[in-house]
FIVOPA-211491 format. One line per field, with one value per residue (C-alpha): x, y, z; residue number from 1; residue in one letter. Coordinates in nm, 3 decimals. Last residue first. Layout:
BEGIN
east [X	...]
north [Y	...]
up [Z	...]
num [NUM	...]
residuo [a	...]
This chain:
BEGIN
east [21.325	21.251	21.640	21.686	21.976	21.997	21.892	21.690	21.969	21.971	22.326	22.170	21.876	22.067	22.295	22.045	21.831	22.136	22.228	21.848	21.915	22.239	22.060	22.146	22.311	22.354	22.664	22.649	22.939	23.313	23.420	23.291	23.438	23.395	23.025	22.900	22.746	22.716	22.635	22.508	22.509	22.848	23.013	23.075	23.211	23.135	23.266	23.062	23.254	23.279	23.611	23.780	24.184	24.216	24.002	23.660	23.567	23.729	23.472	23.569	23.603	23.596	23.727	24.119	23.964	23.651	23.724	23.382	23.182	22.977	22.652	22.490	22.200	22.146	22.140	21.805	21.611	21.414	21.266	21.147	21.355	21.244	21.431	21.122	20.897	21.015	21.101	20.852	20.992	21.110	20.918	21.111	21.107	21.024	21.275]
north [-0.267	-0.232	-0.286	-0.408	-0.252	-0.431	-0.216	-0.521	-0.753	-0.968	-0.766	-0.433	-0.444	-0.526	-0.255	-0.001	-0.156	-0.129	0.252	0.299	0.167	0.325	0.675	0.852	1.175	1.266	1.538	1.828	1.966	1.991	1.674	1.712	1.442	1.211	1.236	1.230	0.967	1.011	0.761	0.839	1.023	0.920	0.950	0.679	0.798	0.687	0.809	0.802	0.726	0.870	1.012	0.704	0.761	0.596	0.280	0.232	-0.146	-0.129	0.091	0.427	0.517	0.878	0.917	1.036	1.402	1.337	1.342	1.405	1.310	1.591	1.752	1.968	1.688	1.661	1.332	1.145	1.139	1.424	1.277	0.959	0.645	0.402	0.074	-0.045	0.064	-0.209	-0.078	-0.046	-0.289	-0.133	-0.295	-0.538	-0.558	-0.866	-0.997]
up [-0.016	0.334	0.420	0.770	0.969	1.285	1.597	1.747	1.744	2.073	2.174	2.064	2.284	2.590	2.557	2.493	2.812	3.004	2.905	3.021	3.321	3.387	3.312	3.009	2.873	2.517	2.494	2.264	2.128	2.274	2.131	1.772	1.550	1.820	1.852	2.196	2.433	2.866	3.097	3.429	3.730	3.863	3.543	3.250	2.950	2.570	2.250	1.896	1.574	1.235	1.223	1.095	1.131	1.458	1.382	1.534	1.589	1.900	2.013	2.176	2.556	2.697	3.061	3.005	2.897	3.019	3.409	3.630	3.336	3.178	3.229	2.973	2.922	3.278	3.418	3.416	3.725	3.702	3.334	3.502	3.388	3.153	3.210	3.455	3.211	2.952	2.614	2.353	2.063	1.737	1.458	1.241	0.855	0.660	0.435]
num [95	94	93	92	91	90	89	88	87	86	85	84	83	82	81	80	79	78	77	76	75	74	73	72	71	70	69	68	67	66	65	64	63	62	61	60	59	58	57	56	55	54	53	52	51	50	49	48	47	46	45	44	43	42	41	40	39	38	37	36	35	34	33	32	31	30	29	28	27	26	25	24	23	22	21	20	19	18	17	16	15	14	13	12	11	10	9	8	7	6	5	4	3	2	1]
residuo [c	a	c	r	f	e	f	e	g	a	q	a	g	l	l	f	a	t	w	e	d	q	t	f	a	l	v	p	g	d	p	d	k	s	d	r	v	f	v	g	t	p	g	f	a	v	e	v	c	s	p	l	h	d	a	c	y	s	s	r	l	w	g	s	a	p	n	a	p	r	a	a	a	a	p	r	a	d	a	p	a	a	c	a	r	p	p	t	p	c	s	m	t	p	m]
């Protein structure tokens, strides 16, 4: 099975560095705002959590809630979701 190369995101989806939310920024109320996928069972520690804030979309590792937070603009998050829905991130073994 051939492997797929990662497509370059459209320019319209890439925000300039100064338009991105600060990595240290957190959503206004993270305690009640962090969401987990329904595919992630409560007993599984290896999940990511997402929160939506006024300055962007935030992602963190559920095992380390006080650790680093990735910050994305709404356009970047939308481009990621569209790529995931289109199967762009499906695991392909290059065996």
